[in-house]
N, CA and C atoms as a LAMMPS dump frame, in Angstrom:
ITEM: TIMESTEP
0
ITEM: NUMBER OF ATOMS
663
ITEM: BOX BOUNDS ff ff ff
-5.0000000000000000e+02 5.0000000000000000e+02
-5.0000000000000000e+02 5.0000000000000000e+02
-5.0000000000000000e+02 5.0000000000000000e+02
ITEM: ATOMS id mol type element x y z
1 1 1 N -75.272 -87.419 284.966
2 1 2 C -74.102 -87.302 285.813
3 1 3 C -72.893 -87.892 285.125
4 2 1 N -71.799 -87.154 285.154
5 2 2 C -70.567 -87.689 284.608
6 2 3 C -69.948 -88.643 285.618
7 3 1 N -69.316 -89.673 285.099
8 3 2 C -68.722 -90.677 285.969
9 3 3 C -67.397 -91.126 285.399
10 4 1 N -66.384 -91.23 286.268
11 4 2 C -65.084 -91.714 285.831
12 4 3 C -65.137 -93.195 285.578
13 5 1 N -64.496 -93.645 284.486
14 5 2 C -64.42 -95.08 284.217
15 5 3 C -63.313 -95.737 285.019
16 6 1 N -62.343 -94.959 285.498
17 6 2 C -61.238 -95.515 286.262
18 6 3 C -61.586 -95.617 287.723
19 7 1 N -60.883 -96.484 288.452
20 7 2 C -61.168 -96.675 289.859
21 7 3 C -60.803 -95.452 290.67
22 8 1 N -59.848 -94.672 290.188
23 8 2 C -59.428 -93.495 290.931
24 8 3 C -59.652 -92.252 290.099
25 9 1 N -60.704 -92.282 289.293
26 9 2 C -60.974 -91.159 288.419
27 9 3 C -61.158 -89.883 289.208
28 10 1 N -60.594 -88.793 288.732
29 10 2 C -60.669 -87.524 289.434
30 10 3 C -62.006 -86.87 289.157
31 11 1 N -62.683 -86.449 290.216
32 11 2 C -63.972 -85.803 290.085
33 11 3 C -63.783 -84.345 290.455
34 12 1 N -64.006 -83.446 289.511
35 12 2 C -63.58 -82.069 289.681
36 12 3 C -64.595 -81.184 290.37
37 13 1 N -65.855 -81.561 290.437
38 13 2 C -66.84 -80.689 291.052
39 13 3 C -67.925 -81.513 291.685
40 14 1 N -68.703 -80.873 292.552
41 14 2 C -69.79 -81.596 293.199
42 14 3 C -70.857 -81.98 292.178
43 15 1 N -71.022 -81.208 291.136
44 15 2 C -71.982 -81.571 290.094
45 15 3 C -71.588 -82.88 289.445
46 16 1 N -70.286 -83.069 289.212
47 16 2 C -69.806 -84.317 288.639
48 16 3 C -69.829 -85.428 289.674
49 17 1 N -69.664 -85.058 290.95
50 17 2 C -69.557 -86.046 292.01
51 17 3 C -70.872 -86.739 292.296
52 18 1 N -71.974 -85.983 292.214
53 18 2 C -73.243 -86.476 292.725
54 18 3 C -74.222 -86.795 291.618
55 19 1 N -75.006 -87.842 291.816
56 19 2 C -76.114 -88.125 290.912
57 19 3 C -77.343 -88.364 291.742
58 20 1 N -78.207 -87.374 291.856
59 20 2 C -79.375 -87.507 292.727
60 20 3 C -80.419 -88.399 292.08
61 21 1 N -80.937 -89.301 292.876
62 21 2 C -81.951 -90.216 292.389
63 21 3 C -83.285 -89.811 292.991
64 22 1 N -84.321 -89.743 292.189
65 22 2 C -85.597 -89.168 292.589
66 22 3 C -86.202 -89.819 293.812
67 23 1 N -86.915 -89.018 294.585
68 23 2 C -87.531 -89.488 295.817
69 23 3 C -88.565 -90.555 295.521
70 24 1 N -88.536 -91.627 296.328
71 24 2 C -89.52 -92.68 296.195
72 24 3 C -89.267 -93.631 295.045
73 25 1 N -88.276 -93.355 294.236
74 25 2 C -87.975 -94.221 293.098
75 25 3 C -86.97 -95.273 293.51
76 26 1 N -86.842 -96.301 292.682
77 26 2 C -85.79 -97.27 292.935
78 26 3 C -84.453 -96.613 292.651
79 27 1 N -83.401 -97.165 293.22
80 27 2 C -82.067 -96.663 292.933
81 27 3 C -81.708 -97.057 291.512
82 28 1 N -81.4 -96.074 290.694
83 28 2 C -81.155 -96.31 289.286
84 28 3 C -79.723 -95.99 288.92
85 29 1 N -79.222 -96.634 287.868
86 29 2 C -77.961 -96.226 287.288
87 29 3 C -78.217 -94.895 286.599
88 30 1 N -77.605 -93.834 287.118
89 30 2 C -77.994 -92.488 286.7
90 30 3 C -77.243 -91.999 285.475
91 31 1 N -76.593 -92.901 284.769
92 31 2 C -75.895 -92.485 283.566
93 31 3 C -76.885 -92.347 282.424
94 32 1 N -76.444 -91.711 281.343
95 32 2 C -77.339 -91.466 280.22
96 32 3 C -77.298 -92.569 279.177
97 33 1 N -76.353 -93.504 279.321
98 33 2 C -76.304 -94.575 278.344
99 33 3 C -77.452 -95.534 278.619
100 34 1 N -77.985 -96.208 277.602
101 34 2 C -79.095 -97.139 277.835
102 34 3 C -78.657 -98.316 278.685
103 35 1 N -79.555 -98.756 279.569
104 35 2 C -79.233 -99.893 280.425
105 35 3 C -79.185 -101.156 279.58
106 36 1 N -78.258 -102.05 279.941
107 36 2 C -78.203 -103.322 279.238
108 36 3 C -79.408 -104.163 279.641
109 37 1 N -79.997 -104.808 278.661
110 37 2 C -81.243 -105.524 278.912
111 37 3 C -81.055 -106.617 279.957
112 38 1 N -79.861 -107.208 280.017
113 38 2 C -79.665 -108.347 280.905
114 38 3 C -79.391 -107.938 282.349
115 39 1 N -79.231 -106.656 282.61
116 39 2 C -78.933 -106.185 283.957
117 39 3 C -80.139 -105.443 284.505
118 40 1 N -80.722 -105.961 285.579
119 40 2 C -81.87 -105.316 286.187
120 40 3 C -81.412 -104.23 287.153
121 41 1 N -82.181 -103.164 287.225
122 41 2 C -81.878 -102.094 288.156
123 41 3 C -82.36 -102.513 289.544
124 42 1 N -81.508 -102.467 290.548
125 42 2 C -81.898 -102.949 291.875
126 42 3 C -82.848 -101.981 292.559
127 43 1 N -83.718 -102.514 293.392
128 43 2 C -84.609 -101.683 294.178
129 43 3 C -83.852 -101.11 295.368
130 44 1 N -84.395 -100.047 295.923
131 44 2 C -83.793 -99.439 297.104
132 44 3 C -83.727 -100.438 298.254
133 45 1 N -84.8 -101.201 298.439
134 45 2 C -84.819 -102.187 299.522
135 45 3 C -83.739 -103.242 299.335
136 46 1 N -83.541 -103.681 298.086
137 46 2 C -82.532 -104.703 297.829
138 46 3 C -81.135 -104.194 298.16
139 47 1 N -80.88 -102.936 297.849
140 47 2 C -79.56 -102.364 298.094
141 47 3 C -79.339 -102.089 299.577
142 48 1 N -80.332 -101.481 300.215
143 48 2 C -80.143 -101.017 301.592
144 48 3 C -80.472 -102.064 302.645
145 49 1 N -81.337 -103.029 302.313
146 49 2 C -81.891 -103.885 303.363
147 49 3 C -81.684 -105.374 303.112
148 50 1 N -80.645 -105.734 302.398
149 50 2 C -80.326 -107.156 302.24
150 50 3 C -79.987 -107.713 303.622
151 51 1 N -80.762 -108.662 304.14
152 51 2 C -80.52 -109.149 305.498
153 51 3 C -79.184 -109.862 305.669
154 52 1 N -78.578 -110.278 304.57
155 52 2 C -77.299 -110.976 304.649
156 52 3 C -76.096 -110.042 304.499
157 53 1 N -76.333 -108.77 304.19
158 53 2 C -75.226 -107.826 304.013
159 53 3 C -74.746 -107.338 305.376
160 54 1 N -73.451 -107.424 305.652
161 54 2 C -72.936 -106.923 306.933
162 54 3 C -73.176 -105.425 307.079
163 55 1 N -73.51 -105.015 308.297
164 55 2 C -73.785 -103.616 308.601
165 55 3 C -72.962 -103.211 309.818
166 56 1 N -72.386 -102.006 309.755
167 56 2 C -71.7 -101.458 310.914
168 56 3 C -72.164 -100.026 311.117
169 57 1 N -71.548 -99.336 312.062
170 57 2 C -72.006 -97.997 312.385
171 57 3 C -73.271 -98.06 313.211
172 58 1 N -74.178 -97.116 312.987
173 58 2 C -75.436 -97.035 313.714
174 58 3 C -76.524 -97.734 312.909
175 59 1 N -76.951 -98.903 313.372
176 59 2 C -77.935 -99.684 312.626
177 59 3 C -79.239 -98.929 312.428
178 60 1 N -79.543 -97.962 313.313
179 60 2 C -80.751 -97.159 313.191
180 60 3 C -80.467 -95.751 312.701
181 61 1 N -79.345 -95.581 311.998
182 61 2 C -78.94 -94.254 311.556
183 61 3 C -79.919 -93.609 310.601
184 62 1 N -79.82 -92.282 310.462
185 62 2 C -80.771 -91.564 309.62
186 62 3 C -80.431 -91.635 308.139
187 63 1 N -79.188 -91.963 307.789
188 63 2 C -78.836 -92.214 306.394
189 63 3 C -77.935 -93.443 306.319
190 64 1 N -77.901 -94.033 305.135
191 64 2 C -77.04 -95.195 304.896
192 64 3 C -75.953 -94.845 303.899
193 65 1 N -74.769 -95.376 304.14
194 65 2 C -73.704 -95.409 303.145
195 65 3 C -73.522 -96.869 302.766
196 66 1 N -73.584 -97.157 301.481
197 66 2 C -73.375 -98.519 300.988
198 66 3 C -72.077 -98.514 300.193
199 67 1 N -71.153 -99.397 300.57
200 67 2 C -69.85 -99.46 299.895
201 67 3 C -69.684 -100.798 299.189
202 68 1 N -69.337 -100.736 297.898
203 68 2 C -68.897 -101.918 297.141
204 68 3 C -67.375 -101.866 297.094
205 69 1 N -66.714 -102.943 297.51
206 69 2 C -65.265 -102.913 297.676
207 69 3 C -64.658 -104.257 297.312
208 70 1 N -63.348 -104.235 297.111
209 70 2 C -62.555 -105.442 296.853
210 70 3 C -61.36 -105.385 297.797
211 71 1 N -61.061 -106.504 298.451
212 71 2 C -59.964 -106.505 299.425
213 71 3 C -58.597 -106.267 298.793
214 72 1 N -58.48 -106.442 297.491
215 72 2 C -57.203 -106.175 296.825
216 72 3 C -57.15 -104.791 296.185
217 73 1 N -58.207 -104.022 296.331
218 73 2 C -58.255 -102.685 295.732
219 73 3 C -57.45 -101.706 296.587
220 74 1 N -56.375 -101.123 296.054
221 74 2 C -55.56 -100.21 296.858
222 74 3 C -56.313 -98.955 297.263
223 75 1 N -57.262 -98.528 296.452
224 75 2 C -58.041 -97.338 296.784
225 75 3 C -59.002 -97.627 297.928
226 76 1 N -59.575 -98.84 297.951
227 76 2 C -60.438 -99.24 299.062
228 76 3 C -59.641 -99.258 300.363
229 77 1 N -58.455 -99.817 300.309
230 77 2 C -57.601 -99.878 301.5
231 77 3 C -57.231 -98.487 301.989
232 78 1 N -56.894 -97.611 301.066
233 78 2 C -56.495 -96.247 301.432
234 78 3 C -57.667 -95.487 302.047
235 79 1 N -58.858 -95.712 301.526
236 79 2 C -60.037 -94.992 301.972
237 79 3 C -60.574 -95.491 303.304
238 80 1 N -60.337 -96.748 303.621
239 80 2 C -60.964 -97.392 304.773
240 80 3 C -60.847 -96.594 306.072
241 81 1 N -59.65 -96.118 306.467
242 81 2 C -59.572 -95.384 307.742
243 81 3 C -60.422 -94.121 307.761
244 82 1 N -60.458 -93.39 306.651
245 82 2 C -61.261 -92.175 306.607
246 82 3 C -62.752 -92.489 306.661
247 83 1 N -63.173 -93.53 305.944
248 83 2 C -64.582 -93.911 305.972
249 83 3 C -64.998 -94.296 307.382
250 84 1 N -64.194 -95.085 308.047
251 84 2 C -64.502 -95.492 309.428
252 84 3 C -64.56 -94.279 310.347
253 85 1 N -63.649 -93.33 310.149
254 85 2 C -63.627 -92.138 310.987
255 85 3 C -64.877 -91.295 310.782
256 86 1 N -65.299 -91.167 309.517
257 86 2 C -66.516 -90.417 309.213
258 86 3 C -67.719 -91.05 309.907
259 87 1 N -67.838 -92.367 309.806
260 87 2 C -68.968 -93.071 310.412
261 87 3 C -68.945 -92.907 311.925
262 88 1 N -67.771 -93.029 312.517
263 88 2 C -67.637 -92.906 313.969
264 88 3 C -67.942 -91.491 314.424
265 89 1 N -67.386 -90.5 313.739
266 89 2 C -67.57 -89.109 314.163
267 89 3 C -69.017 -88.655 314.013
268 90 1 N -69.667 -89.109 312.941
269 90 2 C -71.045 -88.68 312.698
270 90 3 C -72.013 -89.304 313.695
271 91 1 N -71.873 -90.607 313.899
272 91 2 C -72.71 -91.295 314.876
273 91 3 C -74.099 -91.66 314.417
274 92 1 N -74.511 -91.215 313.214
275 92 2 C -75.872 -91.479 312.748
276 92 3 C -75.879 -92.122 311.363
277 93 1 N -74.782 -92.776 311.026
278 93 2 C -74.647 -93.384 309.705
279 93 3 C -74.704 -94.899 309.825
280 94 1 N -75.499 -95.483 308.977
281 94 2 C -75.574 -96.944 308.85
282 94 3 C -74.715 -97.327 307.654
283 95 1 N -73.64 -98.091 307.891
284 95 2 C -72.698 -98.468 306.844
285 95 3 C -72.967 -99.898 306.404
286 96 1 N -73.331 -100.063 305.139
287 96 2 C -73.626 -101.377 304.57
288 96 3 C -72.444 -101.795 303.697
289 97 1 N -71.912 -102.973 303.947
290 97 2 C -70.7 -103.439 303.27
291 97 3 C -71.057 -104.489 302.218
292 98 1 N -70.652 -104.212 300.985
293 98 2 C -70.941 -105.1 299.858
294 98 3 C -69.637 -105.624 299.275
295 99 1 N -69.284 -106.849 299.638
296 99 2 C -68.101 -107.484 299.05
297 99 3 C -68.324 -107.627 297.54
298 100 1 N -67.4 -107.06 296.767
299 100 2 C -67.506 -107.104 295.3
300 100 3 C -66.149 -107.504 294.729
301 101 1 N -65.825 -108.788 294.738
302 101 2 C -64.48 -109.252 294.348
303 101 3 C -64.31 -109.294 292.834
304 102 1 N -63.782 -108.202 292.28
305 102 2 C -63.676 -108.064 290.822
306 102 3 C -62.231 -108.063 290.331
307 103 1 N -61.276 -108.23 291.244
308 103 2 C -59.868 -108.113 290.867
309 103 3 C -59.152 -109.453 290.823
310 104 1 N -59.885 -110.503 290.519
311 104 2 C -59.238 -111.796 290.322
312 104 3 C -59.672 -112.859 291.304
313 105 1 N -59.219 -114.096 291.084
314 105 2 C -59.627 -115.227 291.915
315 105 3 C -59.295 -115.068 293.391
316 106 1 N -58.164 -114.453 293.709
317 106 2 C -57.802 -114.285 295.125
318 106 3 C -58.775 -113.34 295.817
319 107 1 N -59.258 -112.35 295.093
320 107 2 C -60.277 -111.461 295.666
321 107 3 C -61.525 -112.244 296.043
322 108 1 N -61.9 -113.209 295.2
323 108 2 C -63.064 -114.044 295.489
324 108 3 C -62.81 -114.875 296.742
325 109 1 N -61.619 -115.435 296.852
326 109 2 C -61.263 -116.224 298.047
327 109 3 C -61.381 -115.36 299.297
328 110 1 N -60.839 -114.153 299.245
329 110 2 C -60.864 -113.262 300.406
330 110 3 C -62.303 -112.915 300.793
331 111 1 N -63.126 -112.586 299.8
332 111 2 C -64.515 -112.209 300.087
333 111 3 C -65.294 -113.389 300.668
334 112 1 N -65.1 -114.568 300.114
335 112 2 C -65.837 -115.742 300.6
336 112 3 C -65.416 -116.094 302.024
337 113 1 N -64.12 -115.994 302.296
338 113 2 C -63.64 -116.292 303.652
339 113 3 C -64.152 -115.251 304.653
340 114 1 N -64.138 -113.986 304.264
341 114 2 C -64.635 -112.943 305.168
342 114 3 C -66.109 -113.186 305.494
343 115 1 N -66.897 -113.485 304.467
344 115 2 C -68.32 -113.726 304.699
345 115 3 C -68.552 -115.004 305.506
346 116 1 N -67.672 -115.981 305.35
347 116 2 C -67.778 -117.194 306.164
348 116 3 C -67.555 -116.888 307.64
349 117 1 N -66.77 -115.853 307.911
350 117 2 C -66.505 -115.474 309.304
351 117 3 C -67.747 -114.935 310.005
352 118 1 N -68.783 -114.572 309.236
353 118 2 C -70.043 -114.142 309.84
354 118 3 C -70.615 -115.222 310.745
355 119 1 N -70.361 -116.478 310.396
356 119 2 C -70.988 -117.578 311.113
357 119 3 C -70.329 -117.831 312.47
358 120 1 N -69.243 -117.142 312.745
359 120 2 C -68.69 -117.132 314.1
360 120 3 C -68.675 -115.706 314.643
361 121 1 N -69.535 -114.865 314.07
362 121 2 C -69.694 -113.462 314.485
363 121 3 C -68.374 -112.704 314.429
364 122 1 N -67.597 -112.961 313.361
365 122 2 C -66.278 -112.326 313.257
366 122 3 C -66.071 -111.674 311.883
367 123 1 N -67.163 -111.332 311.214
368 123 2 C -66.988 -110.7 309.9
369 123 3 C -66.226 -109.387 310.01
370 124 1 N -66.608 -108.538 310.937
371 124 2 C -66.007 -107.203 310.992
372 124 3 C -64.51 -107.243 311.332
373 125 1 N -64.074 -108.074 312.285
374 125 2 C -62.624 -108.213 312.472
375 125 3 C -61.919 -108.751 311.23
376 126 1 N -62.572 -109.684 310.522
377 126 2 C -61.98 -110.211 309.29
378 126 3 C -61.87 -109.116 308.242
379 127 1 N -62.942 -108.365 308.071
380 127 2 C -62.945 -107.259 307.102
381 127 3 C -61.847 -106.245 307.424
382 128 1 N -61.787 -105.832 308.674
383 128 2 C -60.8 -104.821 309.062
384 128 3 C -59.376 -105.329 308.849
385 129 1 N -59.14 -106.594 309.179
386 129 2 C -57.802 -107.156 309.036
387 129 3 C -57.393 -107.237 307.571
388 130 1 N -58.292 -107.69 306.724
389 130 2 C -57.972 -107.816 305.292
390 130 3 C -57.791 -106.446 304.642
391 131 1 N -58.525 -105.451 305.097
392 131 2 C -58.401 -104.107 304.544
393 131 3 C -57.125 -103.404 304.983
394 132 1 N -56.574 -103.836 306.105
395 132 2 C -55.409 -103.137 306.66
396 132 3 C -54.088 -103.589 306.047
397 133 1 N -54.135 -104.594 305.182
398 133 2 C -52.915 -105.152 304.602
399 133 3 C -52.471 -104.307 303.414
400 134 1 N -51.169 -104.082 303.312
401 134 2 C -50.625 -103.333 302.18
402 134 3 C -50.011 -104.241 301.12
403 135 1 N -49.797 -105.495 301.471
404 135 2 C -49.146 -106.421 300.55
405 135 3 C -50.173 -107.166 299.71
406 136 1 N -49.691 -107.846 298.681
407 136 2 C -50.55 -108.632 297.804
408 136 3 C -51.126 -109.819 298.565
409 137 1 N -52.376 -110.125 298.306
410 137 2 C -53.007 -111.254 298.965
411 137 3 C -52.76 -112.545 298.197
412 138 1 N -52.582 -113.612 298.945
413 138 2 C -52.565 -114.976 298.43
414 138 3 C -53.441 -115.797 299.374
415 139 1 N -53.793 -117.006 298.976
416 139 2 C -54.626 -117.818 299.868
417 139 3 C -53.945 -118.083 301.21
418 140 1 N -52.656 -118.477 301.245
419 140 2 C -52.007 -118.649 302.549
420 140 3 C -51.951 -117.354 303.346
421 141 1 N -51.735 -116.231 302.669
422 141 2 C -51.669 -114.943 303.366
423 141 3 C -53.023 -114.574 303.957
424 142 1 N -54.107 -114.869 303.258
425 142 2 C -55.439 -114.599 303.788
426 142 3 C -55.657 -115.368 305.089
427 143 1 N -55.307 -116.652 305.097
428 143 2 C -55.448 -117.463 306.307
429 143 3 C -54.601 -116.9 307.44
430 144 1 N -53.399 -116.458 307.113
431 144 2 C -52.509 -115.889 308.121
432 144 3 C -53.089 -114.604 308.713
433 145 1 N -53.625 -113.755 307.855
434 145 2 C -54.212 -112.486 308.312
435 145 3 C -55.406 -112.749 309.219
436 146 1 N -56.266 -113.664 308.808
437 146 2 C -57.448 -113.958 309.613
438 146 3 C -57.07 -114.567 310.96
439 147 1 N -56.115 -115.465 310.955
440 147 2 C -55.664 -116.052 312.223
441 147 3 C -55.091 -114.975 313.137
442 148 1 N -54.363 -114.027 312.547
443 148 2 C -53.795 -112.935 313.329
444 148 3 C -54.845 -112.026 313.931
445 149 1 N -56.05 -112.036 313.351
446 149 2 C -57.159 -111.243 313.881
447 149 3 C -57.99 -112.013 314.9
448 150 1 N -57.488 -113.175 315.296
449 150 2 C -58.167 -113.96 316.312
450 150 3 C -59.322 -114.795 315.797
451 151 1 N -59.322 -115.064 314.507
452 151 2 C -60.409 -115.836 313.893
453 151 3 C -60.015 -117.306 313.809
454 152 1 N -60.961 -118.178 314.057
455 152 2 C -60.753 -119.615 313.91
456 152 3 C -60.839 -119.928 312.415
457 153 1 N -59.692 -120.032 311.768
458 153 2 C -59.652 -120.199 310.313
459 153 3 C -60.209 -121.552 309.9
460 154 1 N -59.922 -122.59 310.667
461 154 2 C -60.456 -123.914 310.333
462 154 3 C -61.981 -123.905 310.373
463 155 1 N -62.536 -123.232 311.37
464 155 2 C -63.996 -123.144 311.428
465 155 3 C -64.524 -122.322 310.252
466 156 1 N -63.839 -121.241 309.912
467 156 2 C -64.276 -120.422 308.782
468 156 3 C -64.323 -121.251 307.504
469 157 1 N -63.325 -122.116 307.33
470 157 2 C -63.317 -122.974 306.15
471 157 3 C -64.48 -123.957 306.173
472 158 1 N -64.761 -124.505 307.36
473 158 2 C -65.898 -125.433 307.466
474 158 3 C -67.213 -124.696 307.198
475 159 1 N -67.326 -123.498 307.765
476 159 2 C -68.54 -122.712 307.557
477 159 3 C -68.695 -122.322 306.08
478 160 1 N -67.574 -122.08 305.428
479 160 2 C -67.625 -121.768 304
480 160 3 C -68.138 -122.965 303.209
481 161 1 N -67.647 -124.142 303.536
482 161 2 C -68.108 -125.345 302.845
483 161 3 C -69.602 -125.569 303.075
484 162 1 N -70.034 -125.372 304.312
485 162 2 C -71.431 -125.627 304.664
486 162 3 C -72.374 -124.598 304.058
487 163 1 N -71.918 -123.349 303.963
488 163 2 C -72.789 -122.24 303.555
489 163 3 C -72.374 -121.633 302.214
490 164 1 N -71.713 -122.43 301.387
491 164 2 C -71.18 -121.912 300.129
492 164 3 C -72.27 -121.303 299.248
493 165 1 N -73.423 -121.939 299.18
494 165 2 C -74.488 -121.421 298.32
495 165 3 C -74.98 -120.064 298.807
496 166 1 N -75.129 -119.92 300.109
497 166 2 C -75.585 -118.649 300.68
498 166 3 C -74.568 -117.549 300.424
499 167 1 N -73.29 -117.855 300.646
500 167 2 C -72.233 -116.867 300.461
501 167 3 C -72.112 -116.465 298.998
502 168 1 N -72.143 -117.437 298.121
503 168 2 C -72.028 -117.129 296.694
504 168 3 C -73.246 -116.35 296.189
505 169 1 N -74.405 -116.601 296.802
506 169 2 C -75.594 -115.837 296.422
507 169 3 C -75.464 -114.375 296.84
508 170 1 N -74.853 -114.124 297.998
509 170 2 C -74.597 -112.739 298.434
510 170 3 C -73.699 -112.035 297.434
511 171 1 N -72.609 -112.697 297.048
512 171 2 C -71.679 -112.09 296.095
513 171 3 C -72.34 -111.845 294.752
514 172 1 N -73.203 -112.774 294.336
515 172 2 C -73.912 -112.598 293.061
516 172 3 C -74.854 -111.4 293.131
517 173 1 N -75.562 -111.239 294.249
518 173 2 C -76.456 -110.09 294.407
519 173 3 C -75.667 -108.788 294.415
520 174 1 N -74.558 -108.771 295.132
521 174 2 C -73.73 -107.565 295.179
522 174 3 C -73.267 -107.168 293.783
523 175 1 N -72.863 -108.162 293.001
524 175 2 C -72.396 -107.89 291.645
525 175 3 C -73.54 -107.386 290.758
526 176 1 N -74.69 -108.017 290.853
527 176 2 C -75.833 -107.596 290.048
528 176 3 C -76.249 -106.166 290.384
529 177 1 N -76.227 -105.834 291.668
530 177 2 C -76.592 -104.48 292.077
531 177 3 C -75.591 -103.457 291.553
532 178 1 N -74.297 -103.768 291.686
533 178 2 C -73.265 -102.846 291.209
534 178 3 C -73.398 -102.613 289.706
535 179 1 N -73.641 -103.675 288.966
536 179 2 C -73.807 -103.528 287.516
537 179 3 C -75.086 -102.762 287.192
538 180 1 N -76.162 -103.045 287.923
539 180 2 C -77.413 -102.349 287.699
540 180 3 C -77.317 -100.863 287.98
541 181 1 N -76.446 -100.489 288.909
542 181 2 C -76.235 -99.083 289.241
543 181 3 C -75.203 -98.416 288.331
544 182 1 N -74.616 -99.201 287.438
545 182 2 C -73.668 -98.64 286.488
546 182 3 C -72.274 -98.43 287.027
547 183 1 N -71.925 -99.085 288.131
548 183 2 C -70.582 -98.942 288.678
549 183 3 C -69.585 -99.721 287.832
550 184 1 N -68.363 -99.189 287.729
551 184 2 C -67.333 -99.802 286.897
552 184 3 C -66.106 -100.254 287.692
553 185 1 N -66.004 -99.898 288.94
554 185 2 C -64.827 -100.283 289.717
555 185 3 C -65.033 -99.988 291.185
556 186 1 N -64.087 -100.416 291.969
557 186 2 C -64.122 -100.199 293.409
558 186 3 C -63.151 -99.087 293.792
559 187 1 N -63.48 -98.343 294.865
560 187 2 C -64.726 -98.394 295.619
561 187 3 C -65.838 -97.626 294.914
562 188 1 N -67.075 -98.029 295.18
563 188 2 C -68.243 -97.301 294.715
564 188 3 C -69.245 -97.242 295.858
565 189 1 N -70.059 -96.19 295.861
566 189 2 C -70.916 -95.927 297.017
567 189 3 C -72.315 -95.485 296.611
568 190 1 N -73.253 -95.784 297.506
569 190 2 C -74.515 -95.07 297.592
570 190 3 C -74.472 -94.324 298.918
571 191 1 N -74.744 -93.026 298.904
572 191 2 C -74.821 -92.222 300.129
573 191 3 C -76.219 -91.611 300.151
574 192 1 N -77.068 -92.118 301.055
575 192 2 C -78.461 -91.695 301.022
576 192 3 C -79.071 -92.122 299.701
577 193 1 N -79.428 -91.131 298.854
578 193 2 C -79.947 -91.434 297.519
579 193 3 C -79.001 -90.912 296.441
580 194 1 N -77.75 -90.737 296.795
581 194 2 C -76.752 -90.297 295.825
582 194 3 C -75.869 -91.471 295.41
583 195 1 N -75.615 -91.566 294.138
584 195 2 C -74.728 -92.582 293.582
585 195 3 C -73.352 -91.962 293.421
586 196 1 N -72.341 -92.511 294.108
587 196 2 C -71.028 -91.886 294.158
588 196 3 C -69.951 -92.906 293.789
589 197 1 N -69.504 -92.926 292.547
590 197 2 C -68.399 -93.805 292.171
591 197 3 C -67.065 -93.126 292.421
592 198 1 N -66.094 -93.853 292.943
593 198 2 C -64.755 -93.303 293.084
594 198 3 C -64.341 -93.06 294.52
595 199 1 N -63.135 -92.538 294.658
596 199 2 C -62.507 -92.318 295.955
597 199 3 C -62.87 -90.934 296.476
598 200 1 N -63.293 -90.876 297.751
599 200 2 C -63.645 -89.618 298.383
600 200 3 C -62.724 -89.34 299.564
601 201 1 N -62.545 -88.068 299.881
602 201 2 C -61.86 -87.68 301.103
603 201 3 C -62.89 -87.59 302.225
604 202 1 N -62.408 -87.422 303.449
605 202 2 C -63.316 -87.258 304.576
606 202 3 C -64.222 -86.046 304.365
607 203 1 N -63.655 -84.96 303.852
608 203 2 C -64.45 -83.764 303.586
609 203 3 C -65.515 -84.033 302.535
610 204 1 N -65.15 -84.783 301.483
611 204 2 C -66.12 -85.146 300.444
612 204 3 C -67.285 -85.923 301.042
613 205 1 N -66.965 -86.908 301.89
614 205 2 C -68.015 -87.699 302.518
615 205 3 C -68.946 -86.813 303.326
616 206 1 N -68.378 -85.902 304.101
617 206 2 C -69.2 -85.033 304.938
618 206 3 C -70.139 -84.183 304.088
619 207 1 N -69.64 -83.701 302.949
620 207 2 C -70.476 -82.879 302.07
621 207 3 C -71.597 -83.69 301.434
622 208 1 N -71.255 -84.892 300.972
623 208 2 C -72.279 -85.729 300.35
624 208 3 C -73.329 -86.137 301.379
625 209 1 N -72.881 -86.46 302.599
626 209 2 C -73.825 -86.82 303.658
627 209 3 C -74.752 -85.659 303.98
628 210 1 N -74.206 -84.442 304.025
629 210 2 C -75.04 -83.263 304.284
630 210 3 C -76.079 -83.09 303.184
631 211 1 N -75.657 -83.272 301.923
632 211 2 C -76.596 -83.15 300.808
633 211 3 C -77.652 -84.252 300.857
634 212 1 N -77.23 -85.468 301.255
635 212 2 C -78.182 -86.579 301.352
636 212 3 C -79.231 -86.295 302.415
637 213 1 N -78.818 -85.712 303.519
638 213 2 C -79.772 -85.373 304.581
639 213 3 C -80.719 -84.257 304.146
640 214 1 N -80.202 -83.293 303.423
641 214 2 C -81.063 -82.227 302.899
642 214 3 C -82.093 -82.794 301.941
643 215 1 N -81.651 -83.691 301.062
644 215 2 C -82.575 -84.306 300.115
645 215 3 C -83.638 -85.118 300.836
646 216 1 N -83.244 -85.84 301.86
647 216 2 C -84.199 -86.642 302.629
648 216 3 C -85.21 -85.747 303.332
649 217 1 N -84.725 -84.644 303.93
650 217 2 C -85.628 -83.718 304.613
651 217 3 C -86.6 -83.081 303.627
652 218 1 N -86.115 -82.744 302.433
653 218 2 C -86.983 -82.159 301.424
654 218 3 C -88.058 -83.121 300.958
655 219 1 N -87.721 -84.396 300.88
656 219 2 C -88.69 -85.406 300.44
657 219 3 C -89.773 -85.643 301.489
658 220 1 N -89.447 -85.372 302.754
659 220 2 C -90.4 -85.645 303.838
660 220 3 C -91.337 -84.476 304.085
661 221 1 N -91.074 -83.326 303.474
662 221 2 C -91.924 -82.15 303.665
663 221 3 C -93.218 -82.26 302.863
C-alpha cells in the first residue's frame, strides 16, 4: 500500500487509500519497507481493546475506528466534526481515541491534561473543547479551554500528579502502536482491519467503513 509521508498527503484512489490486513492476523504496518527491529508490531487486542483508551460512539458497535491525533494538528481539528458526524449517523461504530502528542511539548501537556480529566469523568468534554480551538495552544490557554468546558482544572492537575505514571504509560503505548503500524503523522486511523493514514472526508469514511464491514462479513463465512 502506498502511503503519504505528509500529514495531509493526497490519496488519489481507494487502492492507495486502503491497506487490508489479513483476517485473524495482528494489525501490521502494511508498508513494504522492513520493520525496524526496535519497534514491535501491535496486536489487534492491544490496539482495539486497551482498557485505558477513551471510547465514544457505540461501545458495542460492529466495527471500530481508531484515531491517533494531536490537539495541535490542524488536520485533526478540521476532521473532527465530520468524524463525529459519521459516528453519530452510523450508530454502530466504536470510536477509540489515541492521544498521540507529536507536535511539541505543548501537545504533550494538552494530552496529559485531557487524560487526567478521565478521573473526573470529563475526558470527552476536554477532548471536544481542545479540538474545537483554532488558535495556538499554550499551557495557560489549555487551562482556560478546559475551565470553559466546565472542568475542574485544579482537580485535573491533582489527578495528573497522582496518576502521572498511568497517563504517561498510555501515551507511550499509543506512540509504540503508531510506530509499529508505520504511521508518520496525525491524523491516522484503523477502520475495521484497514490501515488509513491521512485526512478523510465524510464520504471517504463511509466507503472505508463499508469495505471494512464487507471484509468482516467475508471473514466470518
